[in-house]
SEDO-925054 format. One line per field, with one value per residue (C-alpha): residue number from 0; chain; x, y, z. Coordinates in nm, 4 decimals, decimal comma, always signed. Layout:
pos <- (NUM; ...)
unit <- (A; ...)
X <- (X; ...)
Y <- (Y; ...)
Z <- (Z; ...)
REM end
This chain:
pos <- (0; 1; 2; 3; 4; 5; 6; 7; 8; 9; 10; 11; 12; 13; 14; 15; 16; 17; 18; 19; 20; 21; 22; 23; 24; 25; 26; 27; 28; 29; 30; 31; 32; 33; 34; 35; 36; 37; 38; 39; 40; 41; 42; 43; 44; 45; 46; 47; 48; 49; 50; 51; 52; 53; 54; 55; 56; 57; 58; 59; 60; 61; 62; 63; 64; 65; 66; 67; 68; 69; 70; 71; 72; 73; 74; 75; 76; 77; 78; 79; 80; 81; 82; 83; 84; 85; 86; 87; 88; 89; 90; 91; 92; 93; 94; 95; 96; 97; 98; 99; 100; 101; 102; 103; 104; 105; 106; 107; 108; 109; 110; 111; 112; 113; 114; 115; 116; 117; 118; 119; 120; 121; 122; 123; 124; 125; 126; 127; 128; 129; 130; 131; 132; 133; 134; 135; 136; 137; 138; 139; 140; 141; 142; 143; 144; 145; 146; 147; 148; 149; 150; 151; 152; 153; 154; 155; 156; 157; 158; 159; 160; 161; 162; 163; 164; 165; 166; 167; 168; 169; 170)
unit <- (A; A; A; A; A; A; A; A; A; A; A; A; A; A; A; A; A; A; A; A; A; A; A; A; A; A; A; A; A; A; A; A; A; A; A; A; A; A; A; A; A; A; A; A; A; A; A; A; A; A; A; A; A; A; A; A; A; A; A; A; A; A; A; A; A; A; A; A; A; A; A; A; A; A; A; A; A; A; A; A; A; A; A; A; A; A; A; A; A; A; A; A; A; A; A; A; A; A; A; A; A; A; A; A; A; A; A; A; A; A; A; A; A; A; A; A; A; A; A; A; A; A; A; A; A; A; A; A; A; A; A; A; A; A; A; A; A; A; A; A; A; A; A; A; A; A; A; A; A; A; A; A; A; A; A; A; A; A; A; A; A; A; A; A; A; A; A; A; A; A; A)
X <- (+17,2783; +17,6518; +17,6374; +17,2943; +17,1092; +17,1660; +17,1418; +17,4624; +17,6406; +17,8629; +18,1881; +18,3946; +18,2513; +18,6127; +18,9173; +19,0835; +19,2649; +19,0695; +19,2913; +19,4741; +19,6047; +19,8405; +19,8892; +19,6653; +19,9185; +19,9606; +19,9175; +19,5575; +19,3976; +19,6144; +19,4337; +19,0717; +18,9811; +18,6618; +18,4676; +18,3065; +17,9885; +18,0866; +18,1488; +18,4587; +18,3484; +18,6202; +18,6418; +18,8430; +19,1499; +19,2660; +19,3800; +19,3019; +19,4857; +19,3922; +19,4637; +19,6326; +19,7489; +20,0848; +20,0936; +19,8809; +19,9306; +19,8278; +19,6259; +19,5569; +19,1720; +18,9407; +18,5836; +18,2951; +18,0898; +17,7709; +17,5154; +17,7199; +18,0813; +17,8905; +17,6837; +18,0238; +18,2382; +18,5103; +18,3561; +18,6224; +18,9189; +19,1885; +19,3379; +19,4970; +19,8283; +19,9558; +19,8148; +19,5271; +19,1730; +18,7953; +18,5988; +18,1953; +18,0456; +17,7407; +17,5036; +17,3856; +17,6249; +17,3513; +17,3528; +17,3117; +17,2312; +17,2032; +17,4451; +17,7221; +17,7800; +18,0954; +17,9727; +18,1733; +18,4370; +18,7489; +18,8863; +18,7999; +18,7834; +18,7776; +18,5276; +18,4593; +18,2118; +18,2826; +18,0464; +17,9755; +18,3151; +18,5508; +18,5727; +18,6448; +18,2842; +18,3221; +18,5282; +18,2932; +18,4887; +18,3412; +18,4493; +18,5123; +18,1721; +17,9721; +17,6286; +17,5312; +17,4299; +17,6502; +17,5264; +17,7175; +17,5249; +17,5057; +17,3991; +17,7154; +17,8356; +18,1212; +18,2458; +18,5899; +18,7132; +19,0755; +19,1905; +19,1392; +19,4394; +19,5413; +19,4248; +19,6001; +19,8811; +19,8799; +19,7624; +19,4451; +19,2107; +18,8566; +18,8609; +19,1018; +18,9391; +18,9295; +18,9707; +18,7931; +18,9358; +18,5947; +18,7015; +18,5590; +18,2510; +17,9394; +17,8764)
Y <- (-2,7957; -2,6572; -2,2764; -2,1072; -2,0617; -2,2505; -2,1395; -2,1289; -1,9316; -1,8628; -1,9631; -2,2500; -2,5967; -2,7703; -2,7996; -2,5499; -2,1754; -1,8799; -1,5481; -1,3853; -1,7451; -1,8505; -2,2416; -2,5356; -2,6820; -3,0272; -3,1430; -2,9935; -3,3033; -3,5206; -3,3617; -3,4865; -3,8560; -3,9264; -4,2431; -4,5247; -4,4016; -4,0401; -3,8351; -3,6307; -3,2517; -3,0346; -2,6820; -2,4018; -2,2751; -1,8456; -1,6412; -1,3324; -1,0780; -1,0340; -0,6254; -0,6385; -0,4236; -0,5615; -0,5543; -0,7265; -1,1102; -1,3800; -1,6490; -1,9653; -2,0312; -2,3410; -2,1570; -2,2911; -2,0847; -2,3593; -2,5069; -2,8026; -2,6958; -2,4809; -2,7670; -2,9934; -2,7110; -2,8831; -3,1994; -3,5342; -3,2650; -3,3286; -2,9794; -2,7519; -2,6656; -2,3550; -1,9971; -2,1591; -2,1488; -2,2308; -1,9094; -1,9388; -1,6809; -1,6542; -1,5857; -1,2197; -1,0383; -0,9479; -1,0327; -1,3622; -1,5020; -1,8918; -2,0821; -2,3163; -2,6914; -2,9031; -3,3057; -3,4926; -3,2263; -3,4199; -3,1051; -2,8128; -2,5097; -2,1292; -1,9470; -1,5467; -1,4399; -1,1254; -0,7963; -0,6433; -0,5143; -0,8557; -0,7331; -0,9435; -0,8887; -1,1979; -1,5459; -1,8474; -2,2461; -2,5237; -2,8717; -3,1653; -3,3368; -3,1415; -3,0573; -2,7355; -2,5393; -2,1527; -1,8331; -1,4603; -1,1827; -1,0058; -1,0902; -1,1757; -1,1309; -1,3945; -1,6392; -1,7635; -2,1226; -2,1541; -2,5017; -2,3849; -2,1485; -2,0486; -1,7561; -1,6266; -1,7911; -1,5864; -1,2780; -1,2087; -1,0433; -0,8885; -0,6136; -0,6957; -0,7005; -0,9573; -0,8387; -1,0701; -0,9998; -0,9198; -1,2823; -1,4536; -1,2793; -1,3061; -1,1648)
Z <- (+6,7334; +6,7039; +6,5738; +6,4944; +6,1813; +5,8827; +5,5199; +5,3024; +5,0942; +4,7922; +4,9617; +4,8198; +4,9397; +4,9149; +5,1593; +5,0223; +5,0746; +5,0788; +5,0450; +5,2456; +5,3171; +5,0733; +5,1884; +5,4067; +5,6889; +5,5724; +5,9677; +5,9835; +5,9377; +6,2184; +6,5035; +6,3067; +6,4356; +6,2280; +6,3684; +6,1931; +5,9915; +6,0270; +5,6841; +5,6331; +5,5974; +5,4375; +5,5958; +5,3832; +5,5358; +5,6061; +5,7636; +6,0024; +6,1822; +6,5171; +6,6394; +7,0217; +7,2892; +7,2038; +6,8163; +6,5665; +6,5156; +6,2275; +6,2859; +6,1093; +6,0600; +5,9894; +5,8133; +5,9140; +5,7020; +5,6251; +5,7787; +5,7406; +5,8807; +6,1463; +6,2902; +6,2880; +6,4123; +6,6348; +6,6481; +6,6755; +6,6653; +6,9152; +6,8405; +6,5996; +6,4408; +6,6784; +6,5987; +6,4774; +6,5604; +6,3614; +6,2356; +6,2430; +6,0008; +5,9198; +5,5844; +5,6742; +5,9010; +6,1743; +6,4979; +6,6283; +6,9876; +6,9256; +7,2265; +7,1187; +7,3069; +7,2991; +7,1996; +7,0381; +7,1017; +7,2694; +7,3615; +7,5598; +7,4096; +7,4076; +7,2607; +7,1565; +7,0898; +6,8119; +6,7662; +6,4112; +6,3839; +6,4838; +6,8518; +7,1293; +7,3148; +7,5702; +7,6421; +7,7093; +7,8264; +7,6702; +7,8267; +7,6423; +7,5439; +7,7652; +7,6183; +7,7702; +7,5507; +7,6322; +7,4716; +7,5410; +7,7221; +7,4282; +7,0682; +6,8672; +6,4923; +6,4757; +6,6642; +6,7004; +6,8602; +6,9767; +7,2321; +7,5580; +7,7065; +7,2804; +7,3026; +7,6889; +7,5363; +7,2407; +7,4116; +7,2751; +7,5278; +7,5755; +7,3467; +7,0727; +6,7168; +6,4831; +6,1609; +5,9089; +5,5534; +5,2855; +5,0964; +5,3985; +5,4298; +5,2170; +4,9148)
REM end
């Protein structure tokens, strides 16, 4: 378990860059600590805009857009570069109800549950290594994760809107 439905859709299957981003941070995988016997999974890189009361902020994101990527999520990552997170996108833009958990993740995470237009409906904290499945009060459409405290440090709050570019959405 990690994130819900498991169908894949047509997006790059390598760890490349998806517009609007133009470059993948060189240090992205320095936070990855794979144990022996665990395969590397490529995550594409892109950017989203977060519309906040204090102004729009660009955030880099790893894209979890296949069942394999969603199942792996932040497992084995001890962090991410500053102003970055991971966004979970499903093959069909429809309400989701599955929960998330945090096994094999060595850090606490903040989870932002997003509605259909990307507005942040709710936040949840996932504790490092915890197998407790957590879900929001209402169905959601997308999920964005960041190391714990990063949303707050960036001034991202409930009701702010994560603008997901069309290049990241299923066709």
